[in-house]
Structure formats: C-alpha cells, structure tokens
C-alpha positions as a LaTeX table, in Angstrom:
\begin{tabular}{lrrr}
\hline
Residue & $x$ (\AA) & $y$ (\AA) & $z$ (\AA) \\
\hline
Met1 & 11.42 & $-16.78$ & $-20.56$ \\
Thr2 & 7.90 & $-15.72$ & $-19.63$ \\
Asp3 & 6.73 & $-12.41$ & $-20.98$ \\
Pro4 & 7.61 & $-9.96$ & $-18.17$ \\
Val5 & 4.73 & $-8.14$ & $-16.45$ \\
Val6 & 5.46 & $-4.35$ & $-16.38$ \\
Val7 & 4.01 & $-1.24$ & $-14.74$ \\
Thr8 & 2.98 & 1.34 & $-17.13$ \\
Gly9 & 1.11 & 3.72 & $-15.07$ \\
Ile10 & 1.02 & 4.89 & $-11.34$ \\
Gly11 & $-1.58$ & 6.82 & $-9.52$ \\
Val12 & $-1.36$ & 8.08 & $-5.85$ \\
Val13 & $-3.37$ & 9.70 & $-3.29$ \\
Ser14 & $-1.19$ & 9.77 & $-0.20$ \\
Pro15 & $-1.10$ & 11.66 & 3.19 \\
Asn16 & 2.22 & 13.29 & 1.93 \\
Gly17 & 1.17 & 14.07 & $-1.57$ \\
Ile18 & $-1.63$ & 13.72 & $-4.12$ \\
Gly19 & $-0.35$ & 12.49 & $-7.41$ \\
Ala20 & 2.77 & 10.49 & $-8.35$ \\
Asp21 & 4.93 & 13.61 & $-8.78$ \\
Ala22 & 4.01 & 15.00 & $-5.35$ \\
Tyr23 & 4.61 & 11.52 & $-3.75$ \\
Thr24 & 7.94 & 11.22 & $-5.37$ \\
Arg25 & 8.99 & 14.85 & $-4.11$ \\
Ala26 & 7.69 & 14.15 & $-0.67$ \\
Leu27 & 9.55 & 10.84 & $-0.37$ \\
Ser28 & 12.75 & 12.53 & $-1.61$ \\
Arg29 & 12.49 & 15.25 & 1.09 \\
Gly30 & 11.39 & 12.96 & 3.86 \\
Glu31 & 8.18 & 14.82 & 4.32 \\
Ser32 & 5.58 & 13.46 & 6.86 \\
Gly33 & 1.89 & 13.32 & 6.19 \\
Ile34 & 1.06 & 12.79 & 9.79 \\
Lys35 & $-1.12$ & 15.37 & 11.33 \\
Met36 & $-3.90$ & 16.00 & 13.74 \\
Ile37 & $-7.21$ & 14.47 & 12.48 \\
Ser38 & $-9.33$ & 17.01 & 11.04 \\
Ser39 & $-12.32$ & 14.96 & 9.48 \\
Phe40 & $-14.27$ & 14.24 & 12.63 \\
Asp41 & $-14.65$ & 15.09 & 16.34 \\
Thr42 & $-11.74$ & 13.12 & 18.14 \\
Ser43 & $-12.66$ & 14.17 & 21.68 \\
Lys44 & $-13.49$ & 10.47 & 22.65 \\
Leu45 & $-9.98$ & 9.27 & 21.32 \\
Lys46 & $-6.77$ & 9.21 & 23.15 \\
Ile47 & $-4.90$ & 9.20 & 19.84 \\
Arg48 & $-5.95$ & 11.99 & 17.83 \\
Phe49 & $-3.56$ & 11.99 & 14.85 \\
Ala50 & $-3.13$ & 9.97 & 11.73 \\
Gly51 & $-1.91$ & 9.95 & 8.07 \\
Glu52 & $-4.86$ & 11.60 & 6.83 \\
Val53 & $-5.05$ & 12.90 & 3.20 \\
Ala54 & $-5.40$ & 16.64 & 3.20 \\
Asp55 & $-6.83$ & 18.75 & 0.52 \\
Phe56 & $-8.57$ & 15.85 & $-1.17$ \\
Arg57 & $-11.80$ & 16.79 & $-2.90$ \\
Pro58 & $-14.03$ & 13.56 & $-3.50$ \\
Gln59 & $-16.30$ & 15.65 & $-5.41$ \\
Asp60 & $-13.72$ & 16.13 & $-8.16$ \\
His61 & $-13.83$ & 12.30 & $-8.87$ \\
Met62 & $-17.35$ & 11.24 & $-8.20$ \\
Asp63 & $-20.68$ & 13.20 & $-8.11$ \\
Asp64 & $-22.41$ & 14.06 & $-4.92$ \\
Arg65 & $-25.18$ & 11.44 & $-5.39$ \\
Asp66 & $-22.79$ & 8.48 & $-5.88$ \\
Leu67 & $-20.58$ & 9.99 & $-2.85$ \\
Arg68 & $-23.41$ & 9.52 & $-0.47$ \\
Arg69 & $-23.57$ & 5.84 & $-1.47$ \\
Val70 & $-19.94$ & 4.80 & $-1.00$ \\
Ser71 & $-17.24$ & 4.79 & 1.58 \\
Arg72 & $-14.27$ & 7.22 & 1.39 \\
Thr73 & $-12.13$ & 4.23 & 0.19 \\
Val74 & $-13.87$ & 4.38 & $-3.26$ \\
Pro75 & $-13.11$ & 8.10 & $-4.34$ \\
Leu76 & $-9.63$ & 7.66 & $-3.01$ \\
Ala77 & $-9.23$ & 4.66 & $-5.27$ \\
Val78 & $-10.96$ & 6.23 & $-8.28$ \\
Ala79 & $-8.67$ & 9.29 & $-8.08$ \\
Ala80 & $-5.44$ & 7.03 & $-8.06$ \\
Ala81 & $-6.78$ & 4.66 & $-10.67$ \\
Arg82 & $-7.67$ & 7.50 & $-12.99$ \\
Glu83 & $-4.05$ & 8.94 & $-12.67$ \\
Ala84 & $-2.53$ & 5.37 & $-13.31$ \\
Leu85 & $-4.63$ & 4.81 & $-16.30$ \\
Thr86 & $-3.84$ & 8.38 & $-17.79$ \\
Met87 & $-0.08$ & 7.81 & $-17.15$ \\
Gly88 & $-0.53$ & 4.49 & $-19.01$ \\
Gly89 & $-2.12$ & 6.26 & $-21.94$ \\
Ile90 & $-5.62$ & 5.16 & $-21.41$ \\
Thr91 & $-8.36$ & 7.71 & $-21.66$ \\
Cys92 & $-10.93$ & 7.71 & $-18.79$ \\
Pro93 & $-13.58$ & 6.64 & $-18.52$ \\
Val94 & $-13.05$ & 3.80 & $-21.21$ \\
Ala95 & $-16.03$ & 4.26 & $-23.53$ \\
Glu96 & $-15.38$ & 1.85 & $-26.38$ \\
Ala97 & $-16.78$ & $-1.49$ & $-25.69$ \\
Arg98 & $-13.88$ & $-3.68$ & $-26.87$ \\
Ala99 & $-11.20$ & $-1.65$ & $-25.11$ \\
Ser100 & $-13.13$ & $-1.65$ & $-21.78$ \\
Glu101 & $-13.21$ & $-5.39$ & $-21.79$ \\
Gln102 & $-9.55$ & $-5.49$ & $-21.89$ \\
Ile103 & $-8.90$ & $-3.95$ & $-18.54$ \\
Gly104 & $-9.60$ & $-5.55$ & $-15.21$ \\
Ile105 & $-9.19$ & $-4.39$ & $-11.77$ \\
Ile106 & $-7.88$ & $-6.29$ & $-8.63$ \\
Leu107 & $-8.03$ & $-4.09$ & $-5.51$ \\
Gly108 & $-6.45$ & $-4.82$ & $-2.25$ \\
Thr109 & $-8.10$ & $-3.49$ & 0.94 \\
Gly110 & $-8.03$ & $-4.20$ & 4.62 \\
Gly111 & $-10.94$ & $-2.20$ & 6.12 \\
Gly112 & $-12.94$ & $-1.74$ & 2.92 \\
Gly113 & $-16.19$ & 0.13 & 3.73 \\
Gln114 & $-15.98$ & $-0.07$ & 7.48 \\
Glu115 & $-15.79$ & 3.66 & 7.82 \\
Phe116 & $-19.24$ & 4.01 & 5.88 \\
Val117 & $-21.01$ & 1.28 & 7.91 \\
Glu118 & $-19.71$ & 2.80 & 11.10 \\
Asn119 & $-21.13$ & 6.37 & 10.18 \\
Gln120 & $-24.71$ & 4.75 & 9.15 \\
Tyr121 & $-24.81$ & 2.81 & 12.36 \\
Arg122 & $-24.02$ & 6.01 & 14.28 \\
Ile123 & $-27.08$ & 7.81 & 12.37 \\
His124 & $-29.42$ & 5.08 & 13.23 \\
Tyr125 & $-28.53$ & 4.42 & 16.83 \\
Thr126 & $-28.22$ & 8.34 & 17.74 \\
Gly127 & $-31.76$ & 8.81 & 16.10 \\
Arg128 & $-30.52$ & 11.37 & 13.76 \\
Gly129 & $-32.06$ & 9.86 & 10.67 \\
Lys130 & $-32.31$ & 6.89 & 8.53 \\
Ser131 & $-29.43$ & 4.83 & 7.67 \\
Ser132 & $-28.69$ & 4.47 & 4.00 \\
Pro133 & $-30.07$ & 1.67 & 1.98 \\
Phe134 & $-26.63$ & 1.34 & 0.67 \\
Thr135 & $-25.13$ & 0.40 & 3.97 \\
Val136 & $-24.70$ & $-3.40$ & 3.04 \\
Pro137 & $-23.18$ & $-3.05$ & $-0.69$ \\
Ala138 & $-21.00$ & $-0.04$ & 0.54 \\
Gly139 & $-19.72$ & $-2.17$ & 3.37 \\
Thr140 & $-19.15$ & $-5.24$ & 1.24 \\
His141 & $-15.47$ & $-5.41$ & 0.36 \\
Gly142 & $-16.17$ & $-6.98$ & $-3.05$ \\
Asn143 & $-18.36$ & $-4.04$ & $-4.14$ \\
Leu144 & $-15.25$ & $-1.79$ & $-3.94$ \\
Ser145 & $-13.77$ & $-2.81$ & $-7.16$ \\
Ser146 & $-17.15$ & $-2.71$ & $-8.81$ \\
Glu147 & $-17.50$ & 0.94 & $-7.93$ \\
Ile148 & $-14.15$ & 1.66 & $-9.72$ \\
Ser149 & $-15.13$ & $-0.33$ & $-12.73$ \\
Ile150 & $-18.33$ & 1.59 & $-12.85$ \\
Ala151 & $-16.78$ & 4.91 & $-12.57$ \\
Leu152 & $-14.03$ & 4.24 & $-15.16$ \\
Gly153 & $-15.73$ & 2.01 & $-17.48$ \\
Leu154 & $-13.77$ & $-1.08$ & $-17.06$ \\
Arg155 & $-15.52$ & $-4.45$ & $-18.03$ \\
Gly156 & $-12.69$ & $-6.87$ & $-17.25$ \\
Gln157 & $-12.78$ & $-9.03$ & $-14.13$ \\
Ser158 & $-13.42$ & $-6.95$ & $-11.07$ \\
His159 & $-11.98$ & $-8.46$ & $-7.92$ \\
Val160 & $-11.05$ & $-7.65$ & $-4.42$ \\
Val161 & $-8.39$ & $-9.26$ & $-2.33$ \\
Thr162 & $-8.49$ & $-8.75$ & 1.40 \\
Ser163 & $-5.78$ & $-10.45$ & 3.46 \\
Gly164 & $-5.13$ & $-7.81$ & 6.13 \\
Cys165 & $-2.05$ & $-5.59$ & 5.75 \\
Ala166 & $-0.79$ & $-7.81$ & 2.86 \\
Ser167 & $-4.06$ & $-7.24$ & 0.66 \\
Ser168 & $-2.57$ & $-4.93$ & $-1.98$ \\
Thr169 & 0.65 & $-6.91$ & $-2.14$ \\
Asp170 & $-1.31$ & $-10.08$ & $-2.72$ \\
Ala171 & $-3.47$ & $-8.20$ & $-5.08$ \\
Ile172 & $-0.39$ & $-7.33$ & $-7.20$ \\
Gly173 & 0.71 & $-11.06$ & $-6.99$ \\
Tyr174 & $-2.66$ & $-12.18$ & $-8.32$ \\
Ala175 & $-2.53$ & $-9.48$ & $-11.06$ \\
Met176 & 0.75 & $-10.59$ & $-12.30$ \\
Met177 & $-0.60$ & $-14.27$ & $-12.35$ \\
Thr178 & $-3.76$ & $-13.11$ & $-14.20$ \\
Leu179 & $-1.55$ & $-11.54$ & $-16.91$ \\
Gln180 & 0.81 & $-14.46$ & $-17.23$ \\
Ala181 & $-2.14$ & $-16.80$ & $-17.69$ \\
Gly182 & $-3.32$ & $-14.70$ & $-20.65$ \\
Arg183 & $-6.69$ & $-13.97$ & $-19.01$ \\
Leu184 & $-6.38$ & $-10.30$ & $-19.70$ \\
Pro185 & $-4.01$ & $-8.00$ & $-21.43$ \\
Met186 & $-4.03$ & $-5.19$ & $-18.75$ \\
Val187 & $-5.01$ & $-5.02$ & $-15.09$ \\
Leu188 & $-5.42$ & $-2.03$ & $-12.87$ \\
Val189 & $-4.11$ & $-3.12$ & $-9.47$ \\
Gly190 & $-3.16$ & $-1.55$ & $-6.01$ \\
Gly191 & $-4.72$ & $-0.78$ & $-2.73$ \\
Ser192 & $-6.99$ & 1.62 & $-1.06$ \\
Asp193 & $-8.16$ & 1.98 & 2.51 \\
Ala194 & $-9.77$ & 4.79 & 4.72 \\
Pro195 & $-9.82$ & 3.51 & 8.31 \\
Ile196 & $-9.52$ & 6.90 & 10.05 \\
Ala197 & $-12.92$ & 6.68 & 11.94 \\
Glu198 & $-13.78$ & 6.97 & 15.47 \\
Gly199 & $-14.85$ & 3.24 & 16.04 \\
Ile200 & $-12.04$ & 1.80 & 14.02 \\
Met201 & $-9.43$ & 3.84 & 16.10 \\
Leu202 & $-11.04$ & 2.90 & 19.30 \\
Gly203 & $-10.63$ & $-0.79$ & 18.26 \\
Phe204 & $-6.81$ & $-0.17$ & 17.67 \\
Glu205 & $-6.49$ & 1.83 & 20.82 \\
Ala206 & $-8.04$ & $-1.20$ & 22.76 \\
Met207 & $-5.25$ & $-3.37$ & 21.14 \\
Arg208 & $-2.75$ & $-0.96$ & 22.55 \\
Ile209 & $-0.89$ & $-0.90$ & 19.20 \\
Leu210 & $-1.17$ & 2.72 & 18.10 \\
Ala211 & 1.86 & 5.17 & 18.67 \\
Ser212 & 1.79 & 7.72 & 21.51 \\
Pro213 & 2.32 & 11.29 & 20.26 \\
Cys214 & 5.62 & 12.91 & 19.85 \\
Asp215 & 6.06 & 16.64 & 19.68 \\
Pro216 & 5.31 & 17.46 & 16.90 \\
Val217 & 2.96 & 14.65 & 15.86 \\
Ser218 & 4.75 & 14.35 & 12.52 \\
Lys219 & 7.59 & 12.54 & 14.52 \\
Ser220 & 5.31 & 9.84 & 15.97 \\
Ser221 & 5.59 & 7.34 & 13.19 \\
Arg222 & 9.16 & 5.96 & 13.93 \\
Pro223 & 9.88 & 2.54 & 12.67 \\
Phe224 & 13.02 & 0.86 & 14.16 \\
His225 & 13.48 & 3.54 & 16.68 \\
Ala226 & 14.65 & 2.48 & 20.08 \\
Glu227 & 11.56 & 4.18 & 21.77 \\
Arg228 & 8.98 & 3.25 & 19.14 \\
Asn229 & 5.75 & 1.92 & 20.71 \\
Gly230 & 3.14 & 1.38 & 17.97 \\
Phe231 & 2.03 & 2.54 & 14.50 \\
Val232 & 0.24 & 5.60 & 13.30 \\
Leu233 & $-2.86$ & 4.91 & 11.31 \\
Gly234 & $-3.00$ & 6.18 & 7.64 \\
Glu235 & $-5.19$ & 6.12 & 4.66 \\
Gly236 & $-4.89$ & 6.53 & 0.99 \\
Ser237 & $-4.69$ & 4.84 & $-2.48$ \\
Trp238 & $-1.91$ & 3.81 & $-4.55$ \\
Met239 & $-2.80$ & 2.23 & $-7.97$ \\
Met240 & $-0.83$ & 0.89 & $-10.94$ \\
Leu241 & $-1.68$ & $-0.08$ & $-14.63$ \\
Ile242 & 0.20 & $-3.37$ & $-15.37$ \\
Glu243 & 0.47 & $-5.41$ & $-18.49$ \\
Thr244 & 2.79 & $-7.74$ & $-20.21$ \\
Ala245 & 5.97 & $-6.28$ & $-21.73$ \\
Ser246 & 4.99 & $-7.42$ & $-25.32$ \\
His247 & 1.49 & $-5.76$ & $-24.96$ \\
Ala248 & 2.97 & $-2.54$ & $-23.58$ \\
Ser249 & 5.51 & $-2.45$ & $-26.45$ \\
Ala250 & 2.88 & $-3.20$ & $-29.14$ \\
Arg251 & 0.79 & 0.05 & $-28.05$ \\
Gly252 & 3.85 & 2.07 & $-27.42$ \\
Ala253 & 3.46 & 2.46 & $-23.63$ \\
Lys254 & 6.46 & 3.24 & $-21.47$ \\
Ala255 & 7.44 & 0.47 & $-19.08$ \\
Leu256 & 8.48 & 1.75 & $-15.55$ \\
Ala257 & 9.35 & $-1.40$ & $-13.83$ \\
Glu258 & 8.89 & $-5.21$ & $-14.01$ \\
Ile259 & 7.18 & $-7.17$ & $-11.40$ \\
Arg260 & 9.24 & $-10.33$ & $-11.35$ \\
Gly261 & 8.31 & $-12.39$ & $-8.31$ \\
Trp262 & 5.68 & $-12.93$ & $-5.58$ \\
Gly263 & 5.78 & $-15.04$ & $-2.48$ \\
Ser264 & 2.99 & $-15.57$ & 0.01 \\
Thr265 & 2.97 & $-17.85$ & 3.23 \\
Cys266 & 1.37 & $-18.11$ & 6.59 \\
Asp267 & 3.00 & $-18.72$ & 9.94 \\
Ala268 & $-0.23$ & $-20.54$ & 11.16 \\
Tyr269 & 0.74 & $-19.03$ & 14.49 \\
His270 & $-1.38$ & $-16.21$ & 16.01 \\
Arg271 & $-4.32$ & $-13.88$ & 15.23 \\
Val272 & $-2.19$ & $-10.59$ & 15.35 \\
Gln273 & 1.43 & $-11.54$ & 15.91 \\
Pro274 & 4.10 & $-13.08$ & 13.50 \\
Ser275 & 5.72 & $-16.17$ & 14.57 \\
Pro276 & 9.10 & $-15.45$ & 16.51 \\
Asp277 & 11.07 & $-18.13$ & 14.43 \\
Cys278 & 10.55 & $-15.97$ & 11.23 \\
Thr279 & 10.83 & $-19.00$ & 9.06 \\
Gln280 & 7.66 & $-18.38$ & 7.02 \\
Ser281 & 8.16 & $-14.69$ & 6.59 \\
Ala282 & 11.69 & $-15.58$ & 5.24 \\
Arg283 & 10.21 & $-18.23$ & 3.02 \\
Ala284 & 7.79 & $-15.75$ & 1.26 \\
Ile285 & 10.86 & $-13.59$ & 0.42 \\
Gln286 & 12.80 & $-16.70$ & $-0.86$ \\
Ile287 & 9.84 & $-17.87$ & $-3.09$ \\
Ala288 & 9.63 & $-14.30$ & $-4.61$ \\
Met289 & 13.43 & $-14.29$ & $-5.28$ \\
Thr290 & 13.30 & $-17.93$ & $-6.77$ \\
Gln291 & 10.46 & $-16.85$ & $-9.21$ \\
Ala292 & 12.44 & $-13.69$ & $-10.06$ \\
Gly293 & 15.49 & $-15.78$ & $-10.80$ \\
Ile294 & 17.75 & $-13.75$ & $-8.41$ \\
Thr295 & 19.75 & $-14.23$ & $-5.34$ \\
Pro296 & 20.35 & $-11.89$ & $-2.29$ \\
Asp297 & 23.44 & $-10.66$ & $-4.04$ \\
Asp298 & 21.24 & $-9.11$ & $-6.74$ \\
Ile299 & 19.04 & $-7.00$ & $-4.43$ \\
Asp300 & 19.81 & $-3.33$ & $-4.34$ \\
Tyr301 & 17.11 & $-2.09$ & $-2.01$ \\
Val302 & 14.41 & $-3.38$ & 0.47 \\
Asn303 & 11.05 & $-1.50$ & 1.10 \\
Leu304 & 10.23 & $-2.95$ & 4.59 \\
His305 & 6.88 & $-3.35$ & 6.33 \\
Gly306 & 8.21 & $-1.26$ & 9.12 \\
Thr307 & 5.10 & $-0.43$ & 11.18 \\
Gly308 & 6.77 & 1.05 & 14.29 \\
Thr309 & 5.42 & $-1.75$ & 16.79 \\
Lys310 & 8.14 & $-2.97$ & 19.12 \\
Leu311 & 7.66 & $-6.70$ & 18.21 \\
Asn312 & 7.16 & $-6.53$ & 14.45 \\
Asp313 & 10.11 & $-4.24$ & 13.71 \\
Ala314 & 12.43 & $-6.59$ & 15.62 \\
Leu315 & 11.12 & $-9.71$ & 13.99 \\
Glu316 & 11.27 & $-8.12$ & 10.50 \\
Thr317 & 14.81 & $-7.44$ & 11.03 \\
Gln318 & 15.51 & $-11.06$ & 11.93 \\
Thr319 & 13.42 & $-12.08$ & 8.90 \\
Met320 & 15.79 & $-10.11$ & 6.70 \\
Lys321 & 18.82 & $-11.73$ & 8.18 \\
Leu322 & 17.25 & $-15.17$ & 7.66 \\
Ala323 & 16.04 & $-14.62$ & 4.19 \\
Leu324 & 19.02 & $-12.45$ & 2.83 \\
Gly325 & 21.97 & $-13.92$ & 5.00 \\
Lys326 & 25.11 & $-11.93$ & 5.18 \\
Arg327 & 23.83 & $-9.55$ & 2.50 \\
Ala328 & 21.10 & $-8.18$ & 5.01 \\
Ala329 & 23.67 & $-6.05$ & 6.52 \\
Glu330 & 24.72 & $-4.58$ & 3.18 \\
Ile331 & 21.49 & $-3.69$ & 1.56 \\
Pro332 & 19.86 & $-0.31$ & 2.18 \\
Met333 & 16.31 & $-0.60$ & 3.54 \\
Ser334 & 13.56 & 1.77 & 4.51 \\
Ser335 & 9.93 & 2.07 & 5.89 \\
Thr336 & 7.55 & 4.31 & 3.77 \\
Lys337 & 5.21 & 4.16 & 6.81 \\
Ser338 & 7.57 & 6.70 & 8.73 \\
Met339 & 6.26 & 9.14 & 6.44 \\
Ile340 & 2.47 & 8.28 & 5.63 \\
Gly341 & 1.53 & 6.07 & 8.57 \\
His342 & $-0.01$ & 2.62 & 8.20 \\
Pro343 & $-2.74$ & 2.55 & 5.63 \\
Gln344 & $-3.66$ & $-1.02$ & 6.38 \\
Gly345 & $-4.57$ & $-3.16$ & 3.26 \\
Ala346 & $-3.05$ & $-0.43$ & 0.91 \\
Cys347 & 0.44 & $-0.37$ & 2.52 \\
Gly348 & 1.97 & $-2.86$ & 0.14 \\
Ala349 & 0.97 & $-0.89$ & $-2.84$ \\
Ala350 & 2.16 & 2.24 & $-1.09$ \\
Gly351 & 5.52 & 0.65 & $-0.61$ \\
Val352 & 5.73 & $-0.64$ & $-4.22$ \\
Thr353 & 4.79 & 2.70 & $-5.85$ \\
Ala354 & 7.23 & 4.34 & $-3.60$ \\
Thr355 & 10.11 & 1.99 & $-4.50$ \\
Ile356 & 9.39 & 2.32 & $-8.32$ \\
Leu357 & 9.10 & 6.01 & $-8.25$ \\
Ser358 & 11.96 & 6.71 & $-5.97$ \\
Leu359 & 14.56 & 4.45 & $-7.62$ \\
Arg360 & 13.50 & 5.68 & $-11.18$ \\
Ala361 & 14.23 & 9.17 & $-9.73$ \\
Gly362 & 17.65 & 7.99 & $-8.49$ \\
Phe363 & 17.11 & 7.75 & $-4.73$ \\
Ile364 & 16.21 & 5.42 & $-1.81$ \\
Pro365 & 13.40 & 7.01 & 0.29 \\
Pro366 & 14.42 & 7.53 & 3.97 \\
Thr367 & 13.03 & 6.04 & 7.39 \\
Ile368 & 12.46 & 9.48 & 8.91 \\
Asn369 & 12.33 & 10.01 & 12.63 \\
Leu370 & 15.01 & 7.43 & 13.27 \\
Asp371 & 17.35 & 9.31 & 15.33 \\
Leu372 & 17.96 & 6.65 & 18.12 \\
Ala373 & 19.07 & 3.28 & 17.17 \\
Asp374 & 17.64 & 0.12 & 18.64 \\
Pro375 & 20.24 & $-2.68$ & 19.21 \\
Ala376 & 17.51 & $-5.27$ & 18.22 \\
Cys377 & 17.11 & $-3.53$ & 14.72 \\
Asp378 & 20.64 & $-3.17$ & 13.43 \\
Leu379 & 20.40 & $-2.99$ & 9.66 \\
Asp380 & 20.73 & $-0.06$ & 7.26 \\
Tyr381 & 17.50 & 1.71 & 7.40 \\
Val382 & 18.45 & 4.77 & 5.52 \\
Ala383 & 17.85 & 6.88 & 8.48 \\
Gln384 & 16.49 & 10.40 & 8.37 \\
Ala385 & 17.37 & 11.38 & 4.71 \\
Ala386 & 17.12 & 9.93 & 1.21 \\
Arg387 & 20.17 & 8.50 & $-0.37$ \\
Pro388 & 21.25 & 8.57 & $-4.12$ \\
Ser389 & 20.88 & 5.15 & $-5.79$ \\
Asp390 & 21.00 & 3.75 & $-9.10$ \\
Gly391 & 19.73 & 0.35 & $-7.84$ \\
Gln392 & 17.83 & $-2.10$ & $-10.23$ \\
Trp393 & 16.49 & $-4.86$ & $-8.07$ \\
Ala394 & 14.09 & $-4.29$ & $-5.27$ \\
Leu395 & 12.41 & $-6.37$ & $-2.72$ \\
Cys396 & 8.93 & $-5.22$ & $-0.90$ \\
Asn397 & 8.03 & $-6.96$ & 2.23 \\
Cys398 & 4.57 & $-7.17$ & 4.04 \\
Ile399 & 3.27 & $-8.83$ & 7.15 \\
Ala400 & $-0.35$ & $-9.03$ & 8.06 \\
Phe401 & $-2.63$ & $-9.98$ & 10.96 \\
Gly402 & $-3.34$ & $-13.84$ & 11.04 \\
Ser403 & 0.43 & $-14.33$ & 10.66 \\
Lys404 & 0.41 & $-13.81$ & 7.02 \\
Asn405 & 3.49 & $-12.79$ & 4.87 \\
Ser406 & 3.91 & $-11.43$ & 1.46 \\
Ala407 & 6.71 & $-10.37$ & $-0.77$ \\
Leu408 & 7.34 & $-8.85$ & $-4.19$ \\
Val409 & 10.49 & $-8.50$ & $-6.21$ \\
Leu410 & 10.68 & $-5.53$ & $-8.71$ \\
Arg411 & 13.20 & $-4.72$ & $-11.58$ \\
Ile412 & 13.42 & $-1.12$ & $-12.00$ \\
Leu413 & 13.55 & 0.27 & $-15.62$ \\
Arg414 & 14.99 & 3.52 & $-16.57$ \\
Asp415 & 14.56 & 5.82 & $-19.61$ \\
\hline
\end{tabular}
C-alpha cells in the first residue's frame, strides 16, 4: 500500500471564526459569518453584504511596508499558513536552511490579487495618486505563493493552482501527488481568496448570480432552499500542513486525517454552467473513490459544493444520486457555504478543513437557513443544526466555472 498522505496541521481565517478552534465552534453552533460589508463604500452596489472576515488585523502577520505591496489574499493566507505550521510542530518562520527546503507550498486561488489591481486602477483613473509599482506582481496569481514562502521561510516548491472554484481542491490533489512522488516530505496546501471588492462584486451582479438579501442578511446564504436565488460572496483562507504518514510518525507529529483520493474532470460544456447530464461531475467522485479504495457504502458524510444557486444545487443533487446510487439518500450531507458564503477558489479547502475539524470533534456541520425544502433537492442536507457523528470516511465535492469538477476522499483519524 502507498504511504498514506496525512494532515498534521490546520489553519483558518474564516468569516465565522479566526483560528481552527473558533471555526470548529462556529460550525458546531451553525454560526453565520454573513454581514454587511464594512471594508469599503458599497453605495454603488445592489448587494451590500458578504462573508467578510471581521476583526482580522493584517499588520499582525505582515509589516506595513509589505502590506502596501500585496493583495488582501496574502495576509489572510500567511495567517492561516502560520497556524497550520505551528499546529504541525513547525516553528515559523523556518530559519534553518535544510529544514526550509523540506516544505513546499501549493496554494489554490480563484481571484488572486484582483482586489489589489482594482484598487490601483481606481487610484490611477481618479487622479488620486500614482498606482503602485507592485501592481503587476501583486496581481499575478503565481506570485501569491511566493509571498507566503518569503514570509514563512519556505524554500521548497512554491506553486499556485487556479481552476476557478475548484482551485484549492485541485491544489490539495496536486500536493498529495507531490508527496506520493517523493518530491518533498511536507507541503503547505490550501486556499486563499479575497474577492470582496466593488468591481468584482459589480461583475457578479451583472451575471445575476448573487443572492438577494434576507432579513437578517445572515440568512441570505441558503443552499438547497426552495427560494434560493444565488450565492453570497465570501473571503478567507484555509491551509493545511500535509506529509506522508511515515514522515509524520518519524518526527512525532499527530495525524488528523488522511487524504485518500482525488478526482478531477471537465464537462467541456459551458463557461459558467455545469452539464445537465452530471456524468463528468459524478465521474470525478468515482475516480476519487476508486483511488481511495472505497465504495459508496463506506462514505459517512459528504461536504457539498452547495452554493445556493438554483441550477447548481439541483444538479449537484443529481450528481450525488448518479455517483453514489441508492446510498445518496442515506448519507448526511451539508454545505459549509451556508455559514461562510462562497470564498471562490478557497472554498474547497474551507470544506475540507470543516470536514476534518467537525468529524474529529464528533459532529456533522449543518446547512443553516434551510427551513423550506425544495422538491428538486431531496437528500439529507443536515438542515439547521449540527448532528452527532463518529463517521470515518468523507467525500468533499467541488464544481467550478468552465464546467470543471473536483472531488476528494478523506479518512478521519481520531486520538
């Protein structure tokens, strides 16, 4: 058997909790991080709420000089990465040369540095000053992982995966393959996105896929609800330290979960819509299960993509039925986005960390705000409140623009 890839550290900067412990508590209580946007003037927007990370101090993680040269995506990622490394027993920054070469980073992001570039263009076109000479590197997705490498002293490979909403799920898959190929003993992997900016939100408004407000706005993210009409934008970073089980054991690190399978496919169908036949999204799940060596009968929980759009939620429901057969109706499933909104390319890592932390704590996180069932979405979405569970095997599903599909199979380990 191939040496399993295990998770030994988790770091979280989420709209409903900063830090892995706070995130776990919020998931257990079904606490929403959706609120009115406070970081900029929203008067030109129709939709003025999002899953914004509150009480986050970027200056606690990077100095002011550096912060002026990077997008918000970077300090979010640095904070989560530092927590993941610390939990995994790695001192930050990594100063010793040989040790620093043993840890790489593979970051998933969708929007990357768009927020920084948008702000620099605004400065230029309004005549309020000169745009930053760092506009190009800060807006280049590939530079994001380099910023984290520099901040934390990591000299292994430093790569960025950007495949839309599947970015961080795919990053985890690539990181697993990197470890299995013996290229590195440890990889810091996950997702970070900060798309809550005026221009980005205007673009989503033009697509007519943002949810209209409920009263209170914390109820506006409602996947699988009969009256859902779009997703709520979110931001944040969710990072993990992963390594082979033998490496973790040799250095005395606690293994929290195993990453056992990854599947990735493309419908080759549409720029923004999944294929209505669901065959390729189901195939991604089946590939992940085959690699993990399990069948639908083994799965105890599914963390769904569950954005809250009318079409995607219905098609994801059909995907589960196609991929899991009769077991689909028996397996508890839920959408983390009901509590945090949709953090774009970071959403897969948000779901994976939610799955590991929740199941290790003995519960399944809920799909909150689901108080009116949709006949087209008829599976067990663990509506409203968390549910006790001692489940071991979990599936995490992602869907992305460009009709991409990505799925991971996890095995939860307990103390």
